[in-house]
C-alpha positions in Angstrom: -3.7 -37.5 32.1 -1.4 -34.4 31.3 0.1 -32.2 33.9 -2.8 -29.9 35.4 -0.4 -27.1 35.9 0.6 -26.9 32.4 -3.0 -27.2 31.3 -4.2 -24.4 33.7 -1.2 -22.0 32.3 -3.4 -22.0 28.9 -6.7 -21.0 30.5 -7.6 -17.5 30.4 -11.3 -16.9 31.5 -12.9 -17.7 34.9 -15.5 -19.9 32.8 -12.6 -22.0 31.3 -11.1 -22.8 34.9 -14.9 -23.9 35.9 -15.2 -26.0 32.6 -11.7 -27.6 32.7 -12.0 -28.3 36.4 -15.9 -29.5 36.0 -17.3 -27.4 38.4 -20.8 -25.9 38.1 -21.3 -22.3 38.5 -24.0 -19.7 38.3 -23.0 -17.2 35.3 -24.4 -14.2 37.2 -22.2 -15.0 40.3 -19.2 -15.6 37.8 -19.7 -12.4 35.9 -19.7 -10.1 38.8 -17.0 -11.6 40.9 -14.7 -13.5 38.4 -11.4 -11.4 39.3 -12.1 -12.0 42.9 -12.6 -15.4 42.6 -9.7 -16.2 40.6 -7.5 -14.2 42.9 -8.9 -16.2 45.9 -8.3 -19.3 44.1 -4.6 -18.1 43.6 -4.2 -17.3 47.3 -5.6 -20.8 48.1 -3.1 -22.5 45.9 -0.3 -20.6 47.3 -1.4 -21.6 51.0 -1.4 -25.4 49.7 1.7 -25.4 47.6 3.2 -28.4 49.3 -0.3 -30.4 48.5 -0.1 -29.2 45.0 3.4 -31.2 44.5 1.6 -34.3 44.9 2.8 -36.8 42.3 -0.5 -38.2 41.6 -2.3 -36.2 38.8 -5.8 -37.4 39.9 -5.1 -36.1 43.5 -3.8 -33.2 42.2 -6.9 -32.5 40.0 -9.1 -33.0 43.0 -7.0 -30.5 45.2 -7.3 -27.9 42.4 -10.7 -28.5 42.0 -11.7 -28.3 45.6 -9.8 -25.0 46.1 -11.8 -23.4 43.2 -14.7 -24.5 44.5 -14.2 -23.1 48.0 -13.2 -19.6 46.4 -16.4 -19.7 44.4 -18.4 -20.4 47.4 -16.7 -17.4 49.3 -18.4 -15.0 46.9 -21.7 -16.9 47.0 -22.0 -16.4 50.5 -20.0 -13.0 50.5 -19.3 -9.6 48.7 -15.9 -8.5 47.3 -16.0 -5.8 49.9 -16.1 -8.3 52.8 -13.8 -10.7 51.5 -11.2 -8.0 50.8 -8.8 -10.0 48.1 -7.7 -7.0 46.5 -5.8 -4.0 47.9 -8.4 -1.3 47.2 -10.8 -3.0 49.4 -8.3 -3.5 51.9 -7.5 0.2 51.9 -10.9 1.1 52.1 -11.4 -0.5 55.4 -8.6 1.7 56.8 -9.9 4.9 55.3 -12.5 6.5 57.8 -14.6 9.7 57.5 -16.4 10.7 60.5 -20.1 12.2 60.4 -19.1 15.3 62.0 -16.3 16.0 59.4 -18.9 15.7 56.7 -21.3 17.8 58.5 -18.8 20.7 58.7 -18.2 20.5 55.0 -21.8 21.2 54.3 -23.1 24.7 53.8 -25.1 26.0 56.8 -28.7 26.1 56.3 -29.0 29.8 57.5 -26.9 30.8 54.4 -29.8 29.9 52.1 
């Protein structure tokens, strides 16, 4: 078996990752969440780096497969806005506009 890390560097689409790791997926889920899933997969890989250096390639393959499946499931059960893997969603959580400030920006009804 070839080195999984070398093989995965050659993959470019989310579908290729799922096919390489022999994981089933719903094309509709993958189409909408592909970048989020791959980003989360990368986060999981970084968090499990010691396990990824396992010398047995079959064990390493199983670990990669499990982490991609976990990343996929995160977005089957949730949304990108809830998972917040990208900075834009993290920043959106901090931005808050109160109802009163919105009301002050509307023209008054008596002016019409």
